[in-house]
N, C-alpha and C positions, 0 to 999 in steps of 0.2 A: 530347486527350481530347474525347469528344463533348460538345457544349455542354449537352445535357440532364442530364448527370451532374456538372456543375461546381457545382451548388448543390442542397442539400437543404432544402426548405421546412420551416417549423415544423410545419405540420399534416399529420397522416396520417389522423386521424379527422375527416373533413370535417364530421360532424354534431355535433362537440363544440366549444364555445367555451372553450378552455383558460384564457384570461386571466380570464374571468368566474368560472370554476370555481375558479381559484387565489385570486382575491380573496375568494371565499366561504370557502375553506379558511383563508386568512390571518385573516379576521375571527373565525373560530371558535377558532383556536389562538394568534394574536397573536405570541407569542415562544416560544422553546424552553423556558424555565423555566415559563412559563404552561402550555404544553402538557403538560409532565411532571406538574405539580400536578393538572391536569384528568384526566390518565390514571390518576393514583393513586386518584382517586375511582371510576374505571371498573373498573380491574383489581384494586384492593385487595390481597387476600392472594395473588394470583398472583406467582410468582417472576419477578424482573426481572434481578437480578445474581447471578452465582455464580462462585466462584473457590476456589483452594487458598490458604489463608493462610500466614503466615510460620512457623507451627508444622507445616505440612504437612497440615492438616485442611481438608476440603471444607466450604465455608460458603455460604449464600445469603441474599439479602435480598428480601423481597417489596416490592410497590409502596408500601404504607403505610410500611414501615420506610425505604425509600429517600427518600421525600418528607420524612419526619420528620428524617432525618439532614441532607439538604441544606438544609432550611428552618432547622434549628438552626444550621448553619454560617453561613448568610446573615445571620441575626440577630446572630450574634457578630461577623461582619465589619462590619456596620453599626455595631455598638457600639464597635469599635476605630477607627472613623473612615474606613472605605472609602466613598468617594463614587461617585455615578454617573459612569461614564466612566473611573474609575481602572483601572489594569492590574494583574492578578494572574497569575502563571505557575504552570504545573504541570510539574514536572521529575521524571518517574517512568515506570516501565514500566507496561504495561497491568494494571489492577486495579480492583476495585470502588471503591476510594477515589479513583481518577482521576475516575470519573463523578460521585461525590458532591462532590468538590472543584470540579469544573467547573460543575456545576449550582448549587452554592452561590454561586459567583462570579457567574454569570449572573443569579441571583435577586436580587442586590443592584443590578442595572443596571450592574455593572462589566464589564470586558472580560477574557476568558480568553485568555492568551498561552502556548501550549504550547512546551516546550523538549524536544528529543529526549533520551531517557534516556541515550543514549550520548555526548552532547555533553561536551566538555572544559570546564574552568573558564572558559577564555578565550571559548569559543563561547557559553556560557551568559551570561557577563558582557556580551558584545556585545548580546545580545537584551535583557537587563535594562536596559542603558543606553539603547538605541535606543527601546525602548517605555516607558521610565520606570516600570518595574515596582515596585510597593510591597510585594507579598507573594509569596513563592515556596513552593509545596507540593512537598515532596520525598518520594520513594518508598522510598529505602533509605539506608544509612549513607554509601555512596560519594557519592551526590548531595548529602546533607546536608553532608558535609565540604567539597565544592566550593563550595557556596553560603556556608558559614560563613567561608570565606576571603575572600569578596567583601563581605559585609555590613558589616564594621567601617568601611570607608572609602567606601562607596557612598552617593551623595547621594539616591538614590531608594528603595532597599530598606530596609524597616522591620521585617519579620518573616519568619521561616522557620517553616513548619508541617510537622512530621514526620507523615506519613500513618499510620505504624505505630508501635506502642509499643515495639518492640524496637530502635528507632533511639536511639542515645545522643546527647542534646542538652545544650547548655550555654548559660548566659547568659540575660539577660532579653529577648533578641530571638528566642527560640525557644520553641515551644509544640507540644504534640501535637494532632493533629486531633481526637481523641476529647475532649480537654479543651475545645477551642473549641466543639464540637457541644453538649456538656453545658452549657457556659456559656450558649450561645444558647437552650437549652431553658428555662433559669431566668429569662431576661430578660423584661421587660414592654414590649417594643418591637414587639408584634404589628402595631400600626397602621402604624408606619413601614415594617415589612417588607411589609405588604399594599399600602401606597402605592407602594413601589418596584416590586413585581412587577406591579401593575396599571397602572403608568404607563410601563413599558418600551415603547418604540415599535418597530415592525418595522424601522425604518430606523436604530435604534441599532446601534452596532458590537457584534457578538457575539464576534469573535475577530480576532487578527492572527496569521497563520500565516507563519512565516519560511521562505522557500525554502531548500532544502538547500545551495545555493551551489556549483555545479561550478566556477564562476569568480567570484572576488571575494567581497565580503561578501554575506551573505543579505539579501534584500529582504522586507519584511513585507507580505503580501497581506491587505488589509482586507476582511472580510466582515461583513455585517449579518445580523440575524435574518431579514430578507426574502430575502436571497440563499440562506441555508441552507434555509429553509422552501420556497423555490422548487425547490431541488434535490431535497428530500425528496418534495414533491408530485408532481414530474414523473417520479421514478424508482421510487417504492415502489408498484408495481402488482402486488402479490402477494395477491389476495383470499383465497387458501387459508391464509395465514399468520396467526398470532396467538400467544397465550401458550403454546400447545402446541408452538411452534417454538423452536429454539435457533440462535443465530448464534455461531460461534467468532470471538472477537476476538484475532487473532494479529499483524496488522500494527500498527505503533505508532499510538496514538491522537493522537500529536503531529502526524500527517500527515492531510490532509483526507480521504483515501480511507477509512480505517477510521473516522475520527471522524464523518463525515457518514453513513456506512452504519450505524453504531451508533445515531446519533440516529434514523435512518429506521426501524430495527428497533423501537426503543423507542416510536416514534410509533404503531405498530400492536400493541404489547404483546409483541413477540418478546423472549424472554429472551437476555441476553448472557452467554456463558461466556468467561472471560478466560484467555489463555495468555501469560504474561509473557516467555517465551523461545522463539523459533521453533525452536531446536534440540530442543525437547521436543514438537514437532508431533504425532508419532504417539501419544504418551501422552495428550495432551489431546484429540486427535481421537477416540480410543477411549473416553475417559471421557464426552465430551459427545455424540458421534455427531451432529454438527450438521446442520441442514437448510441453513444458509447459512454462508458465510464469505467474507472477502476474502483475497486471496493474491497472491503474485508468481510469475512463471514459474519462478524458481529452485527453488522448492519442488517443483513438478510435474516439472521437468526431472530432479531428483535421484531422485524416486520412480520415474519412468519408467525411468531408467538402472538403478536398483537392481532393479526387477522383471525387466527384461530380462537383466541379468547373472546374477541368481539362477536364472532359468529355463534360461539357457544353460549354467551350471555344473552344473545338475541333470542335463542331458543326457537321453538315452534317450526313453522314452515321454512323460515329463513335458514335455520341451521341445517334442516334436512336437505334443502336445496343445495346448500354449500357442500355438504358431505357427498351428495350425489354427484355434483359437478366435479369435485375433487377426484372421486373414483373414476369417472368417465375420462377426465383429463389425463390422469396417470396411465390408464389403460391405453389411451390413444397415443400418448408419447412413447410408451414401451413398445407398442406394435407399429409405430410410425403409420398409423391409419386414422385419419381425421374425418370421420363420417358425419352424418346428420346429428347424432347425439352430441358429438363434440361441439358442433356449430351452435346447438341450443345452449349447451353449458357455457360456451364462450360468450354468447350474447347476454345470458342471464347473470353470469357470475364473473368470469375471467376478465371480460372487457371492463367491468366496474373496478376490479382490482388494479388493472393497468392504469385506468384513469385516476384512481385515488393516489397511485404512486407517481404519476407523471411519466409512466413508462410506455406510452402509446407508440413511440417511435423506436423502441428498443431494437437495435441490431445485435449487439453483444455487450453484456456487462461483465467485465473481468473481475474475478474474485481471487484473492491470494493473501498470503501472510500467515495463515494458519489453516487448520483442517476445516473443511466445509462439509457439514453433515449431508450425506447423500439424499436423505428424505426431504431436506429443505431445498436442496438443489433441484430435485426431481419435481417438487411442487411448483416452483417458479417456472421451470421448463414446461410443465403441463399447462400453466396459466398463460403461456405465450410470452414469458419474459426470459430471454436467453441469457442465463447466468452460467458462466463456465469457469472452472477453477484452473488457474495457471500456476506456474512455478518459476522461481528464480531466486537469486540471492543478491545482496549488495555487491558481492565480488564477481558474480557471473549472472548477467541478466540480458535478455530473457532466456528461458529454457523451453517452457511450454506456454502456448498462447491459444486462447479459444477463438474459434471462428463460428459463424452462424451454422447451427445444426450439427456441430461436432462435439458438443459437450458430452461427457461421460461421467455421471454422478459417482463420486468416490475416487475419481482419478483426475490427475492434472493433464491437460492436453489441449492441443496436440503438440508433440515435440517438433520444434521448428527446424527448417533446413539450416545447414551449416553448424548444427549443434549435435555433438556425438555424446551418447550416454551409455554407461556401462554400470553393472553391479559388481562390486568387489567380492572376494571370497567371504568377507565379513558381513556382506549385505549392504554395504554403503553405496549410495548413488554417487557416481563420479562423472565428471563432465570434461569435455574438451571442445573448444570452438573459439571463433574470433571475438565473441562478446565477453570473453574473460578479462578480468582486471589484469593489469601488468604486474602489480605488486602491492603490498602494504607499505604505505609511505614511511620511509626511514625505519623500517622494521624487517630486516632481512631474515631474522630467525623465524618470525611468524609467517613470512612469505614461504620460506622453505618448508615449514611444517604443514602448510595447507595444500601443497602440491605433491603428488606421488613422484617417485624417481623417474617415471616415464612421462611426466608432464600433465597428468590429469588432475583437475581440481577436486578436492575432497569436500563434499557438501556437509558431511557429518550428519546426513539424513539417511536412515535406513528405508529402503523402498523396494518396489517391484516394478517390472516393465511388462507392458502388454501391447500386442498388436491387435488392431481392429480393422476389419475391411469395411470401408464406407465409400459408396459411390465409385466402386472400382479401384480405390486407392488404399494402400496399406498404411494406416496411421499408427503412430506410436504414442503411448500414454504411460505416465508414471504414477504410481500410488505410493505416497509417503506413509510409512507405517509407524516409524519411531524417529525420535531425535536422539542421536547417540549420547549427547551431553545431558539430556533431560530424562533418560531412562531411570525409573525408580527401581532400586534393587531392595527387596524386602529382607527382613531378618532370615526368612526361609530360603533366600537365594533366587526368588522369582523376579524376572525382568518384566516390568510393566510400563507401558507408555501412558503417562498422565494426560497427554494431549488428546488421545483417543477417547479417554473417559470424559474429559472436560468438554469435548465437542458435543457429547450427548446431552449435556445440560445447557448448551449455548442458546437453544431456542425456547427454553422454559421462561415464560414471561414473569414468573415470580422471583427469578434469580438474576441478579445483575452480574455477579462474578462468582466463580467457582474454582478453587485451587485444590488439587489432589496432594495429599501428604502421605509419606510412607517409607522414605529412604531409611533403611536399617531398622524398620519397625515390624512388629508382628503382623499387622494388617493395614489396609488403607483407611485413611480418614480424610477429612476435607475441611477447608475454611470456606464458608459460604456468606456472601454479601447479598442480602435480599434486595429486590427492587422495591424500595420503600414506598414509592408512589402507588404501585399496584397493591402492595400489602396494606397500605392505609385504607384504600377503597374496599378491600376485602374485609377488613375489620369493621368498617362502618356498616357494610351489608350484612354482617353476621353478629352485630351487637357485641363486638370485642373492644374493650377499652384500648385506645391508642393515644399516647401522649407524646412519645418520642421514639426514635430508633433504639435508644439504649433500654427503654422500658419494654418495648414489644418483643425484643429478642429473648427476654427472660421468661416470656409466657409459655408454659408447657404446651398449650393448645397450638401455638404457632410452631413450636419445635416439631410437634407431631405432623403438622401440615407439610413441613419441608421434608420430614422423614418419608412420608408417603410419595411426595413428588420425586425425590431422589431415587427411591426404590422403583417407581414406575419407569423412570427414564433409563435406568441402568439394568433392567431385568434381563437384557440380552447378554450381559457380561458373565464371564466365568466366576466361580466362587472367590478366587484370590483377587479378582478385580473389583469386587463389591466394596462399596463404602460402608464400613461397619459403624463408624461414629463421625460426627461433625460438630462444628461450633459455628454459630451465627455471629457475624461481625456487624458493628453498628455504623460503619462508614466504609466507603469505597477505597480500594487500593489505587493509588495514583502515582504519577511520575514525581509530583512535588514531594510526596512523602517517601519516595525512594523505592516503592515496590514494583513499579513498572518502568520499562524503557520508553523512549519517545515513540516507538512504534507499538506500544501497549503490550509488549511481551512481558511475561512474568519474570521477575528476578527471584528465582526460587530459593537460592541460598539465603538471600537477605530476608525473604518472607519467613523461612524456617527459623532464622535467628530472632527476628522481631517478635514473632508470635510463639516462641519456644515454650513459655509458661502455659499458654492456653493449649498448645499441642500436647505437651507432656501430660496434662490432666486427662486427655482423651485416652491415654494408654495406662492410666492407673487402674489397678485391679479393683 
């Protein structure tokens, strides 16, 4: 790599002193809870939170109501003995009550420790014990029942708070959120509440976010108000946005990506629309018609595959028109020249795609978490849906954030101000900046191991840096090429990135999941989970008997179908990267069965062990 591209400096706007500007921002906002109370006085009756409640009714809270609810909760928590620095957890899917509970915790100078809504009792208990959690807020009956099994014998946990009134609770260690809020409203501890919120320091711990743990126990990344406010200040550069904008909250708030983005939106008054289940993506998109959202490539891969399959099946003029419009759109995007042909393509095709997705108001839709196939990214950009791949980690967030018209397919960008990036001699992306975590909680060895001797955070991602001139400004982008821990080393000594191969199959509508295998093996193979809903339709249309997933994966004709699909999708790969053999699996890999983390990352070692017999058969002579 050319030496000039091995390091991206902090500054891109040479006339701006970002550090002094941030210190001014910090002095005005102090902490997250302080900022929200300040904003409540500014935005008042503007809507901030909106959702569908457990009765199926749409409901909203304005800023005054939001501040009233989390302030009442904070007063109640103070009254029951929550001290500064105590840990409280939120174990729930995305909802307005998540934000109320979170801000209520922070307003007491306590620490908010999220637990993924899909975590098992054992996974939740590990976090409760490691962080010494005193109160857990739960979102539904299933989560309540898991915590109710933990609390009787737990030395730390004192109270379970049910966020919604339709949860059945029992015993004197359970209470409803609404009861706590109402209790807080009646208390006369306003002075203590004000003392707490006014004395929260920017360097107080705001949260401990536990990594999803692809190997071993999760580690708790410690963030302060300062690190989160630094991330917000550096990344929220959307002067056009405000209370008239909506952000769709679809990724779990228990992860740093959605959580910090939601805080950032709230910092400028953007309303948050909650979607508790990604499977209901299209319904919620069409209801909210969001300007912003955070998302993962899997969502866009499946939408891309569905659009293309639908058009292909329609055939005739519809398919020809779609292919014509796609070609026109991509050419216009690449040349940044949108003439008459593009306007026709937009009216006949792209506008209908945006309407179908509820993306008519799209400003920027952030994509992160794994590789986003460039051709998929480019298609949506051509269709007028600004999808941009960002980059960050639980321990260091954000690094790259997309802005309107700055997406670069195949790259994460742009690198935000106050974040310094370099590439080590080994090719690792390393970071330095105010948005870095302070430490791993109670784990000095892991903390020391993740930082270099000169203080840079080691991402364990292999990547490249690139400068691009846009609108007279030099912008920095990162391309992640490998994951150090996930590199497959074949028996022949070849280093292969499984993620790059798996991303090629991400938009194939017939495939639900695809896992590369090959560590220490003579060649690459794969475990493939079909999209059984699509496959069943295919069988009906082609007079192939389909009785069950277990039956259909044994059909040689179906195996040949997937063989052709995989070959077509991976034709650009080198010979050593080709998938030589594969096996079809009858059911999806899930978090519940142990193969996935809460953020849907593959636990490769566990998968290798669990399917060892099937994998070994692929390598028999």
